[in-house]
C-alpha positions in Angstrom: 2.1 18.9 5.2 5.4 17.3 6.1 7.2 18.5 9.2 11.0 18.3 9.3 12.9 15.8 11.4 16.2 17.0 10.1 16.3 18.1 6.5 13.4 18.0 4.0 15.3 15.4 1.9 15.6 13.1 4.9 11.9 13.4 5.7 11.0 12.7 2.1 13.3 9.7 1.9 11.9 8.3 5.1 8.3 8.8 3.9 8.8 7.0 0.6 10.9 4.0 1.5 8.3 1.7 2.8 5.3 3.6 1.8 5.4 4.5 5.4 7.2 7.6 6.5 6.4 10.0 9.3 2.7 9.5 10.4 0.3 12.4 10.6 3.3 14.7 10.0 2.0 17.0 12.8 4.4 16.0 15.5 8.2 15.5 15.2 8.1 12.6 17.7 5.3 10.6 16.0 6.3 8.3 13.1 4.2 8.9 9.9 3.2 7.1 6.8 2.9 7.5 3.1 3.7 11.2 2.6 6.0 10.4 -0.3 8.5 12.6 -2.0 6.1 12.8 -4.9 3.4 15.2 -3.6 0.6 13.6 -1.8 -2.6 13.7 -3.8 -5.6 15.9 -3.0 -7.7 12.8 -2.1 -5.8 12.6 1.2 -7.5 15.9 2.3 -11.1 14.9 1.4 -13.8 14.4 4.0 -14.9 10.7 4.2 -17.7 9.8 1.8 -21.1 10.0 3.4 -22.1 6.6 1.9 -19.5 4.5 3.9 -20.7 1.9 6.3 -19.4 0.8 9.6 -19.2 -3.0 10.0 -18.2 -5.1 13.0 -15.2 -7.3 12.5 -14.3 -9.3 15.6 -15.7 -6.5 17.8 -13.9 -3.7 16.0 -15.6 -1.1 13.8 -14.3 -1.0 10.2 -15.3 1.7 7.8 -16.1 0.3 4.3 -17.3 1.7 1.0 -18.7 -0.4 -1.9 -19.8 1.2 -5.1 -20.9 0.0 -8.5 -22.9 -3.1 -9.4 -21.6 -6.6 -9.2 -21.3 -8.3 -12.6 -21.9 -12.0 -12.9 -18.7 -13.9 -13.5 -16.5 -10.9 -12.8 -14.4 -10.5 -9.6 -15.0 -7.6 -7.2 -12.2 -5.1 -7.0 -11.0 -4.4 -3.5 -8.7 -1.4 -2.9 -6.1 -1.2 -0.1 -4.8 2.3 0.6 -1.3 3.2 1.7 0.0 3.7 5.2 -1.0 6.9 7.0 -3.9 7.4 4.5 -7.5 6.1 4.3 -9.9 5.0 1.6 -10.4 8.5 0.3 -6.9 8.4 -1.2 -8.1 6.0 -3.8 -11.5 7.6 -4.2 -10.9 8.7 -7.8 -9.8 5.2 -8.8 -12.8 3.7 -7.2 -15.2 6.1 -9.0 -13.7 5.2 -12.4 -13.7 1.5 -11.8 -17.2 1.4 -10.4 -18.6 2.2 -13.9 -17.7 -1.3 -14.9 -18.4 -3.4 -11.8 -18.4 -3.5 -8.0 -15.5 -1.9 -6.1 -15.0 -2.0 -2.4 -12.5 -0.2 -0.2 -12.0 0.0 3.6 -10.1 1.9 6.3 -7.7 -0.5 8.1 -7.6 -0.4 11.9 -5.9 2.8 12.9 -6.8 4.5 9.6 -9.6 6.9 8.6 -12.9 6.2 10.3 -12.1 2.7 11.6 -11.3 1.8 15.2 -7.7 2.0 16.3 -6.0 -1.4 16.9 -6.0 -2.8 20.4 -2.2 -3.1 20.2 0.6 -4.0 17.9 -0.5 -5.9 14.7 1.2 -8.4 12.5 0.3 -9.5 9.0 -1.9 -12.2 10.6 -4.0 -9.5 12.2 -4.3 -7.4 9.0 -5.2 -10.6 7.1 -8.0 -11.4 9.6 -9.5 -7.9 9.2 -9.4 -8.2 5.4 -11.1 -11.6 5.6 -13.8 -10.2 7.8 -14.3 -7.3 5.4 -14.6 -9.6 2.4 -17.1 -11.9 4.2 -19.4 -9.0 5.0 -19.1 -7.1 1.7 -18.7 -9.6 -1.1 -19.4 -12.9 0.5 -17.6 -15.7 -1.3 -17.2 -13.8 -4.6 -13.7 -13.8 -6.1 -11.8 -10.6 -5.7 -9.0 -8.7 -7.3 -6.9 -6.9 -4.7 -5.4 -3.6 -5.6 -2.9 -2.3 -3.1 -0.8 0.9 -3.0 2.4 1.1 -1.1 1.9 -0.4 2.4 -1.5 -1.6 1.2 0.3 -3.5 -1.6 2.5 -5.2 1.0 -0.6 -6.3 2.9 -2.3 -7.5 -0.3 0.9 -9.4 -1.3 1.0 -11.1 2.1 -2.7 -12.0 1.9 -3.1 -13.4 -1.6 -1.1 -16.6 -1.0 -3.3 -17.4 2.0 -6.7 -17.0 0.5 -8.1 -18.7 -2.6 -10.7 -16.1 -2.9 -8.1 -13.8 -4.4 -8.4 -14.2 -8.2 -5.9 -11.5 -9.2 -3.6 -8.8 -7.8 -2.4 -5.4 -8.8 0.4 -3.8 -6.8 0.9 0.0 -7.1 4.5 0.8 -6.1 4.1 -1.6 -3.2 6.4 -1.8 -0.3 8.8 -4.6 -0.9 8.6 -7.9 1.0 12.0 -7.4 2.7 11.9 -3.6 3.0 13.0 -3.4 6.7 16.1 -5.5 6.2 16.8 -3.8 2.9 16.9 -0.4 4.6 19.0 -1.6 7.6 21.5 -3.2 5.2 21.6 -0.3 2.7 22.2 2.5 5.3 24.8 1.5 7.9 24.2 1.9 11.6 27.2 4.3 12.0 25.9 7.0 9.7 25.5 10.5 11.1 23.4 13.6 10.6 20.1 13.7 8.6 20.7 10.2 7.2 21.0 8.8 10.7 17.7 10.4 11.7 16.1 9.0 8.6 17.4 5.5 9.3 16.2 5.6 12.9 12.8 7.0 12.1 12.1 4.6 9.3 13.2 1.5 11.3 10.9 2.7 14.1 8.0 2.7 11.7 8.9 -0.8 10.6 8.9 -1.8 14.3 5.3 -0.7 14.7 5.5 3.0 15.4 2.8 3.9 12.9 -0.9 4.6 13.1 -1.8 1.0 12.4 0.8 -0.3 14.8 1.8 -2.8 12.2 5.1 -4.5 12.8 6.8 -5.3 9.5 8.3 -8.8 9.4 10.4 -9.5 6.4 9.7 -12.7 4.4 10.0 -13.8 0.8 7.0 -13.4 -1.4 5.1 -16.6 -1.4 3.3 -18.1 -4.4 -0.4 -17.6 -4.9 -0.4 -20.0 -7.9 -1.1 -18.8 -11.4 -3.4 -15.9 -10.7 -2.8 -12.8 -12.9 -0.5 -10.3 -11.1 0.5 -6.9 -12.3 3.2 -5.0 -10.5 3.5 -1.3 -11.3 6.6 0.6 -10.3 7.4 4.3 -10.2 9.5 5.6 -13.1 10.3 9.0 -11.6 13.5 8.2 -9.7 12.9 10.5 -6.8 14.7 8.2 -4.3 17.9 8.7 -6.2 17.8 12.5 -5.7 17.3 12.3 -1.9 20.7 11.3 -0.7 24.0 11.7 -2.6 25.5 8.5 -1.1 22.6 6.2 -0.7 19.9 7.4 -3.1 20.9 5.2 -6.0 21.1 2.2 -3.7 17.6 2.9 -2.4 16.3 2.9 -5.9 18.0 -0.4 -6.5 16.5 -1.9 -3.4 13.0 -0.6 -4.4 13.4 -2.2 -7.8 14.5 -5.5 -6.3 11.4 -5.4 -4.1 9.1 -5.0 -7.1 10.8 -7.8 -8.8 10.4 -10.0 -5.8 6.7 -9.6 -6.0 6.7 -11.4 -9.3 7.2 -14.6 -7.3 3.6 -14.3 -6.3 2.5 -16.0 -9.5 3.6 -17.8 -12.6 1.4 -15.2 -14.4 3.0 -12.0 -13.3 4.3 -8.9 -15.0 6.2 -5.8 -14.0 5.7 -2.4 -15.6 7.8 0.7 -14.9 5.4 3.7 -15.2 7.8 6.3 -16.6 5.8 9.5 -15.7 4.7 8.4 -12.2 6.1 8.9 -8.8 5.0 6.9 -5.8 1.3 7.7 -6.3 0.8 6.0 -9.6 -3.0 5.9 -9.3 -3.1 9.7 -9.2 0.0 10.6 -11.2 -1.0 8.4 -14.2 -4.5 7.0 -13.3 -5.0 5.6 -16.8 -2.0 3.2 -16.2 -3.5 2.0 -13.0 -7.0 1.6 -14.5 -5.7 -0.3 -17.5 -3.7 -2.7 -15.3 -6.7 -3.4 -13.1 -9.1 -3.9 -15.9 -6.6 -6.3 -17.5 -6.4 -8.4 -14.4 -10.1 -8.4 -13.8 -10.7 -9.6 -17.4 -8.1 -12.3 -17.1 -9.3 -13.4 -13.7 -12.9 -13.7 -15.0 -11.5 -16.1 -17.6 
């Protein structure tokens, strides 16, 4: 599924660092996303569900899926997939959670069955699409955002700007300063596979990804006192990818997870010992427990 850009370790490292690695993985020249060193889950190969709906958000078609029944007084769970993936990647999680309430997911522009973006996007653009999705699927109901990897980064940027967000669960989310962290960790004068890795990943951060999202580093802003759960991988696969920089990449990833705690005065970080990057498929019970906890606390 992953095509080499140099060595397999370099590809894996590039793919995990931001939750965006080499996109599509079919063409050596095209950056890709979210094929992490931990094997990509089977959900990424599934056909899109037949019960999705195409909605219009500012003239662009967005593919959405809502399942389960809304429960009075309980926030709706909204799932945000990782980069280079689509809503099918979190289908198992959505099915489980739907037994206890309404759950919605959507393909961002450039992903799955949604339209491609008209050009480069920033977090303001992804926020606008998410706002449009919420308006047409859940109205003004409170929501708990659950984001994996790049989807976690988008959720973390969105929550402080929208009071509709009543809670947040980040599943091994890309850190808020991931681009700068990488550029600082791996020096510009490296050579060989590590140089290819650095260049490819920085290109992704600069917008060479399916969603054309340009990653702008910024500190995590406060969303008040909403319940926030941050789940981090415990399988230290980054440390094994490069003999010189692997341990430092793990340190930077951990620092990024800790930075997300600044989202709220009611935040908690859990290292999931048996999980790689795909926490929701490696140890789905951990993800479900965290989400249910936040939903319960957000409902008050």
